[in-house]
N, C-alpha and C positions, 0 to 999 in steps of 0.2 A: 310254467303253468298257464293255462288259458286265462285271459283277462277276466272272463265272466266268473271263473272259479276263484280267481284272486279277490274279486269283489265280494263274492259269497263268503270267502274265508275271513275277510276283514269285517264284514257285518256280523258273522258268527262270533268272532273274537270280541267285537264291541259289545255284543249282547252278554257275553260271559262276564266281561269286566263290569258292565252296568249292573248285572244281577248280584255281583258281589261287592258293590259299593265302590269299585275302583273307577270313579267318574272321570278323572283326567285321562286315564289310559283309554277308556271307552270313547271319549271325545276325540282323541287322536286317531283312533281307528275309523270313526265315522268320517272325519275330515279326509282321511286317506281314500276311503271308499268313494266319497263325493268327488274328489279330484279325478279319480279314474273314470267315473261315470260321465263327468263333464267332457272327457276326451272322446267319448264314443258317440258318434252321430246317430247310428241306427240302434236304438234300444227302446224296447216297449215301455210306455208310460214313464219316459225319462223325467219329465217335469214333476210328475207325481212322486216319483221315487226320491228325487232331490229334495222336494218339499218335506217329505216324511223324515228324511235324514236330518234336514235343517231343524225340524221340530224337536227331534231327539237331542240334537246338540244344544239347543236352547234350554231344554229341560235339564240336561246334565250340568250346564253352567249354573243354573239356579241351585241344583242340589249340591254342587261343589262348594258354593258359598256357604251353605249350611254346614256341610261336613267339616270344613276347615276350622270351624270354631267348636266342633263337637268331639267326643271321644272316638278313638279308632279301635277297630277290632283286631286283637293280636293274631288270630288265626282264621283261616277260611273255614267255612262249614264243610262237613263231609261231602255234601252235595257239590259244593264248589270245587273241592279237590277232585272229585270224580269227573267233573266237567273239564277240568284242566287236563286230566289224563287222556280223556277221549278226544279232545280237540287238538292237542299238541303232540300226541304220540301215535305212531303207526304200529309199534309193537310193544310188548310188555316192558322192555328196557327203556325205550324212548318215553313211555308214559311215566315211569318212575323218575327219570331224569327231568322231565317236564315239571313234576311236583317240586323237585329240588330247586329248579331255576326260579320258581315262584315263591321260594322261601319256605316251602313246606317240608323241611328236612326230616323231621321225625316220621311223617307218613312215608316219605320217599325211602327211608331206611327200611321200614317194614316191608315195602314192596320189593326192594332190592334183595333183602334177606331171603324172601321167598324164591327169588330167581337163583340163589346160590345152589339150589337143588338140581338145577338144569346145567349140565356140563357145557352146553352151547353158550350160555350167558354167564357162567360162573366168574370168569376172570374180569369181564367188563363190569359185572354187578359188584364184585369185590372192590375194584378201583373206584367205582362211584360211591360205595359206602365209605371208603377212605375219604373221598372228597367231601361227603356230607358231614362226616365227623369233624373234619377241619373247619368247615363253614359253621357248624352248629356249636362246636366247643373249641377244640384246640388241636394242634399237631400231636400233643401228648395222647389224646384220645385215639387218634389214628394209629399211633405206635402201639398202644395197648390192644387195639383191635387186631393188628397184624400179629402180635404176640399170641393172642388167643387162637387165631387160625393156625399159627405155627405149631401150637401144642395139641391141636386137634387132628382129625383125619378126613375132614371134608375136602380139602384141596390136595391135588397131586403136587409133588414137589416142584415141577416145572411151572405149574400155575401160580404157586406162591412166589416163585422167583420172579415172575412177571410183575407181581404186585410190589415185591421188594425193590426191584429196579426202578419202579415208578416212584415209590415213596422216598427212597434214600436221598435222591438229589434235592427233593423238597426240604427234607430235614436239614441237610447241609446248608441250603440256601437260607434257612431260617436261623442259622448260626447255632444249631443244637448239636452238641458233641455226643452223638449217638450213632453207633454202627448197628444196623439191623442184622440179626443172625441170618446166615444163609440156610435155606431149607436143606435138610439131610438129603444127600444124593446129588446135590447141585454143586457142592464144594469142588469135587474133582473136575467138573466141567469148566468151572471158573479158572482153576489152577492150570488146566490144560491150555485154555485160551491165553492166559498170561504167559505161560512158558513158550508158546509159539509166537509171542510178540504181538498178539492180538489179531483181529481180522480187518481186512479192508472193507470199509462201509460205503455203500453207494445208495443214493436216494431211491426209494421204490418207484416203480412206474405208476402212472395215474390209476391203473386198474387194481393195483395192489392195495393191501390194507394200509391206512394212514397211521403214522406213528403216533404214540402218545405225546401230546404237547403239554409241557408243564408251565411254560410261560411264553410270552411273545413281546417283542419290542416294536412299537408302532412309531414310524417317523411321520409326523404331521406335516401336511403340505399347505395348511391354511389355519387361520385362527390364531389365538394367543400363543399357541405352542408350535407355530410354524417353524420347520427346520430342526425341531428337537425330536429325539427318540426317547420315548417313555416306555418303561417295561411294566407289563401287567401279568399277574398270575392267571392261569387258566383254571377256573374252578370246576367246570364240567365239560365233557367232550362226548359227542356222539358222531363217530366217523369224522367227516370233515367239518362238522359244526362245533365251534368253540364258544363256550359261554364264560364271560368274565363278570364277576361281581365287583362293582365299583363302589367304593365307599361314598356316602353323601358328601363328605368333606372334600372329595376329589372330583365332584361333579363338573367343575370348570374344565377338567381335562377332556371331557367327552361332549361338552355342550355343542360343539361345532359338527359333531358326527350325526348324520341323518340316515334313515333307512335307504339302502340302495347305494350309498357312497362306496366307491372303490378305493381300497388301500393298496397302493402299488409297491410299497417298500416296507415289508414286515420281516422281522427277524424271528424265526421260530426256534424254540429251545426244547429239545426232548432229552430223555436220559442218555441217549446214545449218539445224538447228532445235533448240530446247529446249522440251520440253513435259511436262506431267504425265500420269500414267496409273496403271493398276493392274496387278498381276501376282500369280501364285500360285506358291508354292514347289513345283516339280515333283520335285526330287530333291536330296539332299545326301549326298555320298559322300566318303570319305577316299581320297586318291591314295596308294597303297602301293607304287608302282613308278616308276622313271624319275627324271628330274631334279627333279620336283616332289614327290617322296616326302615324305609327312607333311603336305602341304598339303590343301586341301579344294576340291571342285568343287561349286558351288551352281548348280543349273539353275532358272531362272525363266521361266515362260510368261506373256507379255504377254496380259492379258485385256481391256484397255480403254485408250483414249487420248482 
């Protein structure tokens, strides 16, 4: 992205955060924009722009002091939710996922359910509804949702099988003794694969669709966890962008990660493969509203496998 567009994007994000009372996040975006502007020699009204940003940062710091001792709002307003959609999503699916990443799970589910009518988005929307159910309530709610779809006729059998193969490993990882029923018409395909000894799997080429990633293992190269590999669940995925919801009690694990940091030794886990690759930290934000208030959203962009 052109650096001028990056600066505009940062300032837009800062204004969004500020308008919704997310003052620390807004301040971080203003600081990032200011740092970029400092690096550019030829920019119109550079001093004036930096002064204006500095004034906004000072104002935010004062507001932050007041807010820290006051009550917090459990949910963003509808206007704020719409701003998130339009700022962080390029298509309807990305807009819905953006809401979920900001802790607005109920609104995200509504948006995703509308996308189930579109065959192009149906499977991805279904997977993200499952993710929202797990983030909002529990794996049991996600299982119930799958059972409802299984008993209906909205999904084709092969589409439901995609969702089943995504959810089943998560259930097993959680230690839940539950086998999801295979959609009618898919049993014979699975038996045929098993009888033939399975298929040889090779990683997709970069231009191919990226696999569903259910969790990743990050080997830290600095900080208090240097040399250790820590596994994190992947809560949301949009192509090669992975979003991890990190509990506030685990904040220390990601304190040393900054936007733009390259992670050169990541173990990716998908329902059908395990492989190593690289990623870059795209964004790290605090969730200040909704049921995940106080937790963190860490966005990672896959850069190589």
